[in-house]
C-alpha positions, 0 to 999 in steps of 0.5 A: 491489474491496477497498481495503487501507487500515485506514479503515472508510470506505475499506475498502468494496466498490466494486461494479465490474462484472466483479469477483466477490467471494466469501465469505471462506473458512474456511481456516487462520488465520495469525498473520502479514502474511498468511503473512509473518514478522517484520521490523524497521525497523532493516533497513527504515528507510523503512517507516512507518505512519499513524495517526489523530492521537493514536491508536496503531493503524496504518491504512495504511503508507507509505515515507520517500522524503525526510527529510520526505516520505512516499509512500503510497496516496491512498485513505489520505488521501482524504476519500472523500465529494465525490470525490478530496479530501485529508483535513485534514492534522492528522487523520493522523500518521506513525510511523517507527522503531517495529516494535511499534506498541504501544511508544513507540519511534521518532518520531511526526510530524505531517502538514502537507501532503497532495498526491494525484496529479492523475490519482487517480480512486479507483482509478487513480494511487492515490498521495499524497505527505505533507509532515511537520513535521520531518525524520526520521533514518531513511534514505529508500528509492530510487524505481524509475524508467524504467531499472528495468523488470527489477525488474517482470519477471513471476516475480521476487519483491518484498517487501511490508511492513506492520502490516496484518491478519494474516488476512482480516477479522482483527486488525492485526499488532502488529509489522512483518511482511514477505512475498515475493510474485511479480510476475505478468503484467499480463494476469493482472490485466486478466483477473481484474479485468474492466471497469467499468460503462463497459466500461473495464478496471479494471486500469490497467497504466500506474499499477498492477502485479500480484502474488500467490501463485496458491495464496494464503496469502501477501498484503498485507491491510487496513491495509497500503495505501500500504505498500512493495513492494520489489525490488532495494533500490528501492521498486517498488510500493505496496499498493493493493487486492485481493479479500479477502486471500490467496485463491487465484487472486486477483491483487492490485493494487499502485501502479507507482512507476516511473510516478510517479517524476518526480511524486514527485520534483517533490513532494519539491522543494516 
């Protein structure tokens, strides 16, 4: 399993039983989110990216869910050494309203608080809510909830957004990109990801959702973790993990936002 944060320590193979990791192919080199097109924060004001404090290169994505709250992946802010433990808030910043990460437009906000989901174990419930030192002017996105099961219907498309790598083991995109990806049956991911060393399914259909183009070529990639997966104008998922990027017959895992709707709203209150 390859986590999709752009942090070197997090983007490692976890050596899980039943997960075969092939060598990257020599396919065509895309110039886009792999296989995506240009997007804008004007049309997607909720889309933000995370950087190491004082740096400009995106390491993860995120979504504005309240004026001073960001939903992202726990892997992006997990110390990753002594078990689930948040990194110091001051080590990361959030950038909003900036399409071109090399520009100086938009707002750079400091993180004052990081909360990892209490069930996060390095794989399942890969969610974190960040509190910022200011209220952003960009419009938050609405969270999918229990009544939005139709947005998760296999065969429907959702849109992923991010500044991540444009090819497997490639370079970070200078601009915000988007790509439409079909939702798959949970059974596709359960079968593909197999079981861990204790015989437990790696794919947790309660906290995860499954999406991919079966022919590959279009996908999220490293640096997109935590970024938005949107359908029906709502945030239905967050980028989590995959085997490489845009490989054929390789279902990717996204965090299932409807499952943590109440938890996120609780964090927004504090």
